[in-house]
C-alpha positions in Angstrom: 6.9 14.5 16.5 5.4 13.2 13.2 3.1 10.2 13.6 4.0 7.1 11.6 2.1 6.3 8.4 -0.8 3.9 8.6 -0.2 0.9 6.5 -3.1 -1.1 5.0 -2.3 -4.5 3.6 -4.5 -5.7 0.8 -3.8 -9.3 0.2 -5.3 -10.9 -2.9 -3.3 -14.1 -2.8 -1.6 -15.1 0.5 -0.6 -12.9 3.4 2.9 -12.7 4.9 3.8 -12.1 8.5 4.0 -8.5 9.5 7.1 -7.5 11.4 6.4 -7.0 15.0 7.8 -3.5 14.9 5.2 -2.5 12.3 2.2 -4.3 13.7 0.8 -1.3 15.7 0.5 0.7 12.5 -0.7 -2.1 10.1 -4.3 -3.0 9.3 -5.1 -6.0 7.0 -7.9 -5.3 4.5 -10.6 -8.1 4.1 -9.9 -10.3 1.0 -13.1 -9.3 -0.8 -12.3 -5.6 -0.4 -8.6 -6.2 -1.5 -9.8 -7.9 -4.6 -12.2 -5.0 -5.4 -9.3 -2.6 -5.0 -7.1 -4.6 -7.4 -10.0 -4.6 -9.9 -10.3 -0.8 -9.6 -6.7 -0.6 -10.7 -7.5 -2.4 -13.9 -7.2 -5.9 -12.5 -3.5 -5.5 -12.1 -1.7 -6.4 -8.9 -2.7 -10.0 -8.5 0.3 -12.0 -7.3 2.5 -9.0 -7.7 3.7 -6.5 -5.1 1.9 -3.2 -5.5 1.6 -0.1 -3.3 -0.1 3.2 -3.4 -0.7 6.1 -1.1 -3.3 8.9 -0.8 -2.8 12.6 -1.5 -4.0 15.3 0.8 -7.5 15.1 -0.6 -7.7 11.3 -0.1 -7.2 10.4 -3.8 -5.0 7.5 -4.7 -1.6 8.4 -6.0 0.2 6.5 -8.8 0.7 2.8 -8.2 4.2 1.5 -7.3 4.4 -1.9 -9.1 7.3 -3.6 -7.5 8.4 -4.5 -4.0 8.5 -1.4 -1.8 11.8 -1.6 0.2 12.7 0.8 2.9 15.3 2.5 0.6 12.4 3.1 -2.0 10.1 5.0 0.3 11.4 8.5 -0.5 11.0 7.8 -4.3 7.6 6.3 -3.7 6.4 9.5 -1.8 7.9 11.7 -4.6 5.5 10.1 -7.0 2.7 11.9 -5.1 3.7 15.5 -4.4 0.3 16.4 -3.0 0.7 13.7 -0.3 
């Protein structure tokens, strides 16, 4: 059995409610840390949906710069073949 992915939410504006079914695998990043992360991506991401994942060495993969819907997850993962 494959463990579910960990999800870290980095809110730089206002948080939304996490669906109860995802709550066990979700961690919310402190606001100051989320802002520093956004700045590390060139200051982009404020007020916009943005997602990234890490490769096998723990490096960030390319940023997904739109809402990440369940039907987009496979494409999102293809952006980072070393994941």
